C-alpha positions as CSV (number, residue, x, y, z in Angstrom):
1,X,67.5,71.2,140.2
2,X,68.6,74.1,138.1
3,X,67.6,74.9,134.7
4,X,70.0,75.1,131.8
5,X,69.3,78.5,129.7
6,X,70.3,78.1,126.3
7,X,71.0,81.5,124.4
8,X,71.7,81.8,120.6
9,X,74.5,84.2,119.7
10,X,75.1,85.3,116.2
11,X,78.5,84.4,115.0
12,X,79.6,88.1,115.1
13,X,78.1,88.9,118.4
14,X,80.1,85.5,119.8
15,X,83.6,86.6,117.9
16,X,83.4,90.1,119.6
17,X,83.6,88.5,123.0
18,X,86.4,86.5,122.0
19,X,89.5,88.5,122.7
20,X,92.3,85.8,123.2
21,X,93.3,82.2,124.2
22,X,95.7,81.4,126.8
23,X,97.3,78.0,127.3
24,X,100.2,76.7,129.9
25,X,102.8,77.5,127.0
26,X,101.8,80.7,126.0
27,X,98.8,82.6,124.3
28,X,97.4,84.8,121.6
29,X,95.1,87.7,121.8
30,X,93.6,90.1,119.1
31,X,91.1,93.1,118.8
32,X,87.9,91.9,117.4
33,X,86.9,94.1,114.3
34,X,84.9,97.0,114.6
35,X,81.6,96.5,113.2
36,X,81.2,97.8,109.4
37,X,78.1,99.5,110.4
38,X,79.5,101.3,113.3
39,X,82.6,102.4,110.9
40,X,79.6,103.6,108.4
41,X,77.9,105.4,111.0
42,X,80.8,107.4,112.3
43,X,81.7,108.6,108.8
44,X,78.1,109.6,108.1
45,X,78.3,111.8,111.4
46,X,81.8,113.0,110.3
47,X,80.7,114.1,106.9
48,X,77.7,115.9,108.1
49,X,80.4,118.4,109.7
50,X,82.1,119.2,106.6
51,X,81.4,122.4,105.3
52,X,82.2,121.7,101.7
53,X,79.1,119.2,101.5
54,X,76.4,121.6,102.9
55,X,77.6,125.1,103.4
56,X,75.6,127.7,101.2
57,X,77.5,128.3,98.0
58,X,77.2,132.1,98.4
59,X,79.2,131.7,101.6
60,X,81.7,129.2,100.7
61,X,85.5,130.6,100.9
62,X,87.8,128.5,98.4
63,X,90.5,127.9,100.7
64,X,88.2,126.7,103.3
65,X,86.2,124.5,100.7
66,X,89.6,122.9,99.6
67,X,90.7,122.5,103.3
68,X,87.5,120.5,104.1
69,X,88.0,118.4,100.9
70,X,91.2,117.5,101.8
71,X,90.3,116.8,105.4
72,X,87.6,114.6,104.1
73,X,89.8,112.7,101.6
74,X,92.2,112.2,104.4
75,X,89.6,110.6,106.6
76,X,88.2,108.3,103.8
77,X,91.8,107.2,103.4
78,X,92.3,106.2,107.0
79,X,89.1,104.6,107.0
80,X,89.7,102.5,104.1
81,X,93.0,101.2,105.6
82,X,90.8,99.5,108.2
83,X,88.4,97.7,106.0
84,X,88.3,94.2,104.2
85,X,89.2,93.9,100.6
86,X,85.8,92.6,99.7
87,X,83.7,95.5,101.8
88,X,80.7,97.2,100.2
89,X,81.9,100.2,102.3
90,X,85.4,100.0,101.2
91,X,84.1,100.0,97.4
92,X,81.9,103.3,98.0
93,X,84.7,105.1,100.3
94,X,87.2,104.4,97.0
95,X,84.5,106.2,94.8
96,X,84.5,109.0,97.6
97,X,88.2,109.0,97.4
98,X,88.4,109.5,93.6
99,X,85.7,112.2,93.7
100,X,87.9,114.1,96.0
101,X,90.8,113.7,93.8
102,X,89.2,114.8,91.0
103,X,87.9,118.1,92.9
104,X,91.2,118.8,94.2
105,X,93.2,118.1,90.9
106,X,90.8,120.4,89.1
107,X,91.0,123.1,91.8
108,X,94.7,123.5,92.3
109,X,95.3,126.5,94.6
110,X,95.8,129.7,92.6
111,X,98.7,132.1,93.8
112,X,96.3,134.8,94.2
113,X,93.5,133.0,95.8
114,X,90.2,131.8,94.8
115,X,88.5,134.9,93.3
116,X,86.9,135.3,90.0
117,X,87.4,133.3,87.4
118,X,88.3,130.7,89.8
119,X,85.4,130.8,92.0
120,X,83.3,129.9,89.3
121,X,85.4,126.8,88.5
122,X,85.5,126.2,92.1
123,X,81.6,126.3,92.6
124,X,80.9,124.3,89.6
125,X,83.3,121.2,90.8
126,X,82.1,121.9,94.2
127,X,78.3,120.9,92.9
128,X,79.7,117.9,91.1
129,X,81.4,116.8,94.2
130,X,78.4,117.4,96.4
131,X,75.9,115.5,93.8
132,X,78.4,112.3,93.6
133,X,79.1,112.3,97.5
134,X,75.2,112.2,97.8
135,X,74.8,109.2,95.7
136,X,77.5,107.6,97.9
137,X,76.2,108.8,101.3
138,X,72.6,107.4,100.1
139,X,74.0,104.1,99.1
140,X,75.8,103.8,102.7
141,X,72.7,105.1,104.5
142,X,70.6,102.4,102.4
143,X,73.2,99.4,103.0
144,X,73.7,99.7,106.5
145,X,70.1,101.2,107.5
146,X,71.5,104.4,108.6
147,X,70.0,107.8,109.2
148,X,71.4,110.9,107.3
149,X,71.9,114.1,109.1
150,X,69.3,116.7,108.1
151,X,72.2,119.4,106.9
152,X,73.0,116.6,104.1
153,X,69.4,116.5,102.7
154,X,70.1,118.9,100.0
155,X,72.9,116.5,98.3
156,X,70.8,113.2,98.2
157,X,69.5,112.3,95.3
158,X,65.7,113.5,94.7
159,X,63.0,110.8,95.7
160,X,61.3,109.6,92.8
161,X,58.4,111.2,91.0
162,X,55.1,109.3,91.9
163,X,53.6,107.4,88.7
164,X,50.2,108.9,89.1
165,X,51.7,112.6,89.3
166,X,53.3,111.9,85.8
167,X,50.4,110.3,84.4
168,X,48.0,113.3,85.8
169,X,50.5,115.8,84.5
170,X,50.6,114.3,80.9
171,X,46.8,114.0,80.6
172,X,46.1,117.5,81.7
173,X,49.0,119.0,79.2
174,X,47.6,117.1,76.4
175,X,44.3,118.3,76.3
176,X,43.1,119.9,72.9
177,X,40.0,121.4,73.7
178,X,37.8,118.4,72.3
């Protein structure tokens, strides 16, 4: 007698196994959607390689920064096309796309290059881009339980201060000598 083993499969796991149906009169096949978590993971790996997000400010070169932001915007646009309209990742990528567009609008290539005074404008808006990308990267990492590359740590939102540190600092600072 053979024992029947029951295996429980989640809907997504089962759907990924189905790639088509054949009948005597024809068939239909499709490519199952790539898991959204995997898309988010691949995007975070890509962003870790973008110099505009982590290269030291004092070593940045304007044309390279702008090219990095252009490449990032192009990648985000491609990724958006493959996401469903109600996706959390899509919403976050749209916001990141807007940040890229704003940066590029504010740093249109001057004919003489990015020397002074353009460099100050470039670095200022780069700081804004990094801050906003840090928030969105943190949101993606939290939503999909993903690790963020250490090179992006500097643009992530800071950890909140401990309540005990705040109250300790206030008490020691309020001493009036009595």
